[in-house]
N, C-alpha and C positions, 0 to 999 in steps of 0.2 A: 200273832194279830196282827192282822187289815186293823186298821186302824179304823178303817171306816165299817169294818164287822164288828171291831168294838159296840159304834152306833147300830149299828143296823142301817145302814145311812146305804145309800144308792151315793156312785160321786156323782152326776146331774141334782141331783135330792143337795148334796153335802157346800153345793154354790150356792143356794139359797139361805142366808142366816136365819131369816126367822125358822126351818124345815130345820135346818139344821141346830138351833135351840130348844128344839122339840123335841128333835131325838137323844140329844145329848142328855137331856132332863130326864127321859124313860128307862135314858139309861145309868141312871144315877140312881132311877127308885128299883130299880130288876136286881141290879151289885150293889145298893148298900149293907150291910149289913143286919141291922135291925127293920129293917123292911123283905128278908129274902127269907125264907122257910127254910130251916135246916139239913131237908134233904138239899136244895139246890147250892148251897153252903156248899155244897160234895160237890156238883157236876160243872162242870168247866163257863164259868159265868168271870170273866176278867174283873181283874183287880180296884177299887174306885180309882183308882192311882192312872189306872190305863182310863178308863171311862175319863177321868179330867185330861190329861195329857194328849185323848182321841182328840178330845173339842178345844184346848191350846193349839196343837197344830193345825185341825183340818179350821177351826177361826180364823185363821192365819194368813192373808193371803197367801207371802212370800213363803211361808210356812208348809203352808199345802203344796203350795208350784215344789216346792223344794224335796219338800216327801212325796211326793206323785215321782215326780224322776227319779229317785230311790228304789220305789218297788215297782219301780216300772222297768230297774237297775241301767238308767240313763245317765244317771249323775255319775260324775267319774271325779278323780280328787280333785281337783280344781275346779266343780261348779260350786254351789250353792252347797247340797249335803253330799259332806262323804262319811264315809264307816270309819270311823280315829282308828278303830281294831277289832281283830276277830274275838273274840276265847271265850274258851267250852266253859263250859255250867260249873263244872267244880273246881277252877279255879277262884273265882267268886263266892261272899263271905256265905255262909249256910244259915239263918236265923229259924229252929223249930219251935216255936212262940207255941204248939202243940204239934199233936196227925195231921191234925187237916190244916194246919193254917204255915205254911213254910212257905220262905222266899230267899231271894240269892240278892246279895250286893256286892258293890262293886263302887270305887272311890273313881271319881271325876279325877281328869288331868287339871282342871278349873278351879276344884278346893273341897267338889261339895265333898266330903265323908260318905256319904252312903246316894253317891247320883246317880246311878244305876241302880235299879231294884225289879227285879224278876219275879215272882211271883210261880208257884204253882199254880195255880189257875191261869196264870197268866199262858203257862207251858197247854195247860189240859186245853185252855180253849182256842189252843194255835191246829191243834188236831195232830194231823202224823204228819205233818211241818217237825223236820228235824231242827231251823236256825227258828233267829227272834233278834227283833230288831227294835234296841231299846235306845231311845233319850235322855241325858243325861236330867233329872230332875234340875238344876242348877242352872244349866246354859244350853243349846241347839248342841252339840256335840253328838251324834253315833253312837254305836258298837253293836260287831253281830254278835250274839247267845249262839252256841253249835252244838249241841245238846242229842240225847239218843231215849225216844221217846219208848217208856215200854208199858205194853197193853197191857 
């Protein structure tokens, strides 16, 4: 899912830090488990972790520029952001807390044991796309996760 979509903010508005903060707070309220109604939890809301990662990335000028290059397909291996590896969702470790809260994790080469985290909500919020870009929670390394969407 596009980080701008996660925060429900346009690229232009994301340049204004106050607008970005407002969008971040609103997204946290929309996605926080204590604030969402039961039927919303089953819908395609992004995870709180993804909302936090979106704000962290878009509020940092360098990370935002690197992210914009990556999603526009202009990042190169020698650029500030590159995809470290392309993995299939089946290669990640599945954690089933219950039927509605599944997440997949993968360790990162930086040493973060569960550095890459993608939830079922993230995949649902990603629509019909069959790939998602995830940044490590402990460093700036990105991976592309491939998966087949099931309708």
